[in-house]
N, C-alpha and C positions, 0 to 999 in steps of 0.2 A: 504494500500500500504506500501511498504518498508519505512524505516525511513532514510536510507542513499542512496547515489548515488555515481557514479564515476565522478571524475573531473580531467581534465588535467591541472596541475598546473606548471607554470614556476617558478622554485625555484632559478634560476640564469640564466644569459644570456646563450643561447644555451643548456639549460637543462630543460626538461619538464618531470614531474613525474605524474603517475596516483595515485590519492589518493581517499579515501573514505571520503565524506563530508556529513553532515546532509542535507536532503532535506529541502529547505527553507520553513518557515512558512509564510503564506500569511496574509496580513492585510485586512482592510475593503474594500478598492477599488483595491485590488491586485488580480492577476491571476497567478496560477501555470501553467507553460507551459512545456510540454515534448518536448525537443529540438530534432528536426528531421534532420536538416541540418544546417551547419555553414560554410560559405565561409572564406578562409584564405585571409586576407586583407594585403595590403602593410604596414599599420600601425602595424599590428600584427608582421610582420617580423622585422620591425624597433625596436619594443620593445624587441623582441627575440634576436636581434643582439646587440643592444646598451643599452638597459635598460632605454631608455628615448626618448621622442620626445619634443624638446624645453623645456618648463617649466614643462612638465609632466614627472615625474621621478618615476621609479619603486623602491620603498624602502622596499618592503616586497614581499613574494611570491604572484603571481597574476595569475588569470585565464584570458587568452586572448580570442579573438573571439567576433565579434559584428554583423556580417552579418548572421542573423538567422531567422528561421521559425520553427513552430512546432504545437502541438495539445494542446488545453486547457485540463488540467487534473483536476483542481479544481478552484473555484472562491470564492472570499470573499463575505461577506453578502451585501456589498454595490454595487456589480457589477451588471449592468443591461443589457449590450449589448452582453455579451458572456456567453456561457454555456459549460460544459464539452463535449469534442468531436469536438468542433469547430476547424477548421484549420486556423492558423493565421500567418501573417507576423509581425515581431517584429521591431518597430522603436526603436533603441537602446538608444536614449537620453531622459531621464525623466527630465522635466523642472519644475520650481516652479509655473508657471502660474500666478504670481502676479507682477513680476518686469516690468519696462517700456518696455523692449524688448519683453517679453511675451505678454503684453497688446497690443503692436503694431502688433502682428502676426509674429514677427521676433524672435521666441523663440529659434532658433539656437544660438542666441547671449546671452541667459540667463546666468548670471554669476554663477548661482547655479546648472547648469545642472549636472546630474549624468549620464555619458555615459558609456555603457558597454565596458569593457576592456581598459578604460582610467584611469590610477592610480588615486586614490586607489580603484576604482570600479572593481569588478570581472566581467568577461565576460561570454561567452556562450559555451565554450568548456566543457560543463557539460551535465548531463542527464536532469536536470530540472533547470529552472530559475523562479524567481518571477518577475512580471512586472506590472506596473500600467495599468489599463484597457484602459485608453485613448491613450496609445501608442501601442496598439495591434489592428490589422486590419484583419477582416475576408478575406480569399482568396477562390476563387471558386475551385471546385474539378478539373477543367481543368488545374489549375496552380500547378505545382509540388512544393515540398518544396524547392528544389534547386533554381528554378526560383524565388520563393518568397523571398529567402535569397538575391538574386541579386537585389531586389527592393532597397536595401540600397545603393550600388554603383550607380545604375540607378538614384536614387534620387539626387545624386550630379550633374549628367548631366542635369536633369530636372531643378534643382535650378539654375544652370549656364545659361541654355537657357532662363529661366524666367528673371533672373537679366539682361542679355545682350539683351533681347528683340528680340530673333530670330523670324523671320517672314517667312511665306510661300514665296517660290521663291528665298530666299536669298542663298548666298554662305557662308559656314562655314568651317573654317580650324581648325583642331584639331591636336595639336602636342603632341605625346605620346600615344601609344596604349596599355597601361596596362589595367587592368579591368575597371578602371574608365573612361579612354579614350574610350574604346570599348563601354561601355554603354552610353557614351556621344554621340557616333555616333547614337545610337538608339534614344536618346533624340532629337538630331538635326533633325533626320528624322521625329519624331513624331510632331515636331513643324513646319514641312513643308519645311525645307531646300531643295532646288533643287539640289545644288552642294555641296558635302561634300568631302573635300580634307584632307587626313590624312597622318601622317608621323611617322615613327619608323625605327628601324634598324633590327627588327626581322621579317623574312618572315611570320612566323605563325600568328603573330599579324596583319600584313597587310592583309593577306588572310581572317582572321576573320572579320576585319573591312569591307571588301568588301561584305561579306555575310550579315552583319548587315545593309548595306545601304550606305556605302561610295561609291562615284563615282570615286575617284582618290586615289591611294595609292602610297606613295613615300618612297622608302628606302633611308634613309639619308646617308647610306654608299656610295651610287652611285650617288645620285641626290640632287639638291638644292630644298628644299620644297617651298621656297619663289618664285623661278622661276616657279615651278609647279603651284602654286596658281595664279601667273600672267598669265600664259598660259591658265589656266582654266577659267579666267575671262576677257580675252581680254585685259590684262594689268592693269586692275583696282584694283585688290586686293580683299580680302575677306571682306564681310560685318561684320562678326564676327569671331574672332579667340579664341579658348580655348587652354590654356597651361595646360596640365594635368600630365606632367612628373615630375614636381618638379626639373627641370634642368635649370640652368641659361641660357645656350646657347639656349635651346628650347624656353625659355621665350623671349629672344631677337629676335629669328626667328619669333615667333608668332607676335610680335610687328611689324616687318617689312612686314609681310604678309597682314596686315590690310589695307584696302583702306582708302583714306582721308575721315574723318568723321565717320570712322568705330569704332568697339568696341572690346575690349580685356577682356576676363574673365580669371583671374588667379586662377586656381583650384589646381595645384600642389604646394607643399611647398618645396622650396629648402633647403638644409641643413644649409646654412649660412643665417644670418639675413639681410644682405645687398647685393643687386645685382645691377650692373651698368646698367642703361637704358639711351637711347638717348632722353633726355628731350626736346631738340629743335625739334626733329622729332615728339614727342608726341604733343607739342604745335602747331607746324606748320601745322600738319595734323588734329588738333582738335580731337584727339582720346579720347574716353571714356574708362576708365579702371575700372573693377569691381573686387573686392576681393570676393572670394567664400569660405564660411565656412560652411561645411556640407550642410544643407538643412532645409526647414521648409514647412509644409503643402503640402508635395509631395506624401505621401504614397497612398492615395486613387486614385490619378491620375496614379501613377506608376503601381499599381495593375491592374487598368482598361486597361492601354495601353498594358502591357505584356500579360494579359489574352486575348486581342484582336488578338494576334499573329502578332503584328506590327514588331517584331524582334525575331529571334530565339536565345534567350540568352542561352537556354539550350546547344547550340553548344559550348559555352565558357567553359563548364565544362570538363576538360581534365583528372583530377585525383581525386580519391575517397579513403578515409581512414576511418576506424573505430576510435572511441575515443582513444582506447589503443595505436594507432599508430600516435597520434597527432604530436609527435616530427618528425616522418618521413614526415608527411604532411608539416610541417613547413620547413624542409630541402628541400623538393621537390620544394616548392614555392620559396624558397630563391635561389636555385642553378640552377634551370632548366628554366630560362627565355626564352630560345630558343625553349622549347618544351612544356611548360605548360602555360595555360591561367588562369584558375581558379581551385584551389584545394579546395575540399569540404570534411569536416569531418562530419561523421554521429554518433552522440553520443549514439543513441539507437538502433544500428544495432545488 
């Protein structure tokens, strides 16, 4: 095979250039994956615009993209589960496997994680990546590469549902219908939520949420989501609320929408470090609050659920671009929030 590949490299904020890079050489337990589909994530856009997210700062040219799937091209001598030609979903964070967090099964909290497209680690807007075998998962032929790439944001919703203990028959409120919020609708449905109330200001996102299983969709330009949750629950409030927008007002709204003794999962990250919350309300109503950081042990379940057809996540894909037009893909995702849901880049088209 060739020795070089094309890569879409962010050389400065708002600037992505196509470069020739060496195809990675794989180690003992590594796999070379031919990347077939990469979703543009909100974090990609944030790095593209601002060059940083919190303590993660872009200090040199970086390749973005972490929601991906592809085909096994080659395997290292120590690889036992995979072979060339296998179709795989890529879990983007490689952890140490030895620290207390990894040993507890909460490897998303590993301090030494190397996560695709998180500085200084390059991501998947390339034709080939190398990845450790234990973070690659076979996908059935019935699951498209695009759907397999969406296992990544879907995993965030699954992890939030697990952490907050969503149970069959419950009411779940989800504030913010970006891609993570939309896949959280599918996750809440998979966990058996009977009533799912969602809110956003973009009609296209609310319509998509209803297709994925939401029972009530509230446009916050015109209606109060807390009132809508109360009406849907006979005045009681939601058993569980997710805040996925990373918006302080949405977080406060989610808090108000939870019933007494209910639970709040904080998924979205606001731009500021401190957000005012009504602490007497939290204490008086004995609310449980869960921080959500990525996910752990979700990929096999996510693949099984999406392969079962529980939700038509393929309907979320609104825009497609080849690797050479990655900058256009980023701009589309950044500027067309009223018309685009998920933008996908195809590195090997």
